[in-house]
Each structure stands twice: as C-alpha cells, then as structure tokens.
C-alpha positions in Angstrom: 0.0 0.0 0.0 1.4 3.4 -1.0 1.5 6.5 1.2 0.5 9.9 0.0 2.3 12.5 2.1 1.8 16.1 1.4 5.0 17.8 0.3 5.8 20.8 2.5 5.7 24.2 0.7 8.9 26.1 0.5 9.0 29.8 0.8 9.7 30.0 -3.0 6.6 27.9 -3.8 4.5 30.0 -1.5 5.7 33.3 -3.0 5.0 31.9 -6.5 1.5 30.9 -5.4 0.7 34.3 -4.0 2.1 36.2 -7.0 0.2 33.9 -9.5 -3.1 34.7 -7.7 -2.7 38.5 -7.5 -4.9 40.3 -10.0 -2.9 42.5 -12.4 -4.9 45.6 -11.4 -4.0 45.4 -7.7 -1.3 47.8 -6.4 1.4 46.1 -4.4 4.2 47.7 -2.4 6.9 45.7 -0.6 9.6 47.4 1.5 12.3 46.0 3.7 12.3 47.9 7.0 15.7 48.2 8.7 15.1 46.2 11.9 11.4 45.5 11.6 11.4 43.1 8.7 9.1 43.6 5.8 6.2 46.0 5.1 3.6 45.0 2.5 0.7 47.2 1.3 -1.9 46.1 -1.3 -4.8 48.0 -2.8 -7.6 46.7 -4.9 -9.1 48.9 -7.7 -12.2 49.5 -5.5 -9.9 51.3 -3.0 -9.8 48.6 -0.4 -6.3 48.8 1.2 -4.5 46.5 3.6 -1.0 46.8 5.2 1.0 44.4 7.4 4.5 44.1 8.7 6.5 41.1 9.7 9.9 39.4 9.6 9.2 36.9 6.8 8.2 38.4 3.4 6.1 35.5 2.2 4.1 35.4 5.5 3.3 39.1 5.2 2.3 38.8 1.5 0.0 35.9 2.3 -1.6 37.8 5.2 -2.3 40.9 3.2 -3.6 39.0 0.1 -5.9 36.9 2.3 -7.3 40.0 3.9 -8.2 41.6 0.6 -9.4 38.7 -1.5 
C-alpha cells in the first residue's frame, strides 16, 4: 500500500503561489524595513487597502492577500 504524504511548501513555492493569484490591477508595495522586517501594502481597484509588517516576506504577503481577496 502506498502512502500519499503532502509535500511541505517552501518559501519560494508560497511566493509563486501568492504572485500567481494576485490580480494584475492590484497595487502592491513591498519594502524592507531596517530592523522591523518587511512591510507590504496592497490596494484593490475599488480602493480597499491593507497593510501588514513582519519578519518573513512570504508570510506578510499571504496575510495581506488573504485580507483583501
């Protein structure tokens, strides 16, 4: 009997997944803050805006994307 184990997602795969799901008409701003990690701001065409900060870029991107989708 075979086993089907889920393959853990790497940071690169997670980044690719978020970028592939972002609509082209969304504004995205990513900045590296000196000691605070990453700052990500996204805005939909309807004006909805969300901002988050954190030490790991992909985590912050996913958080902001999920808040706006």
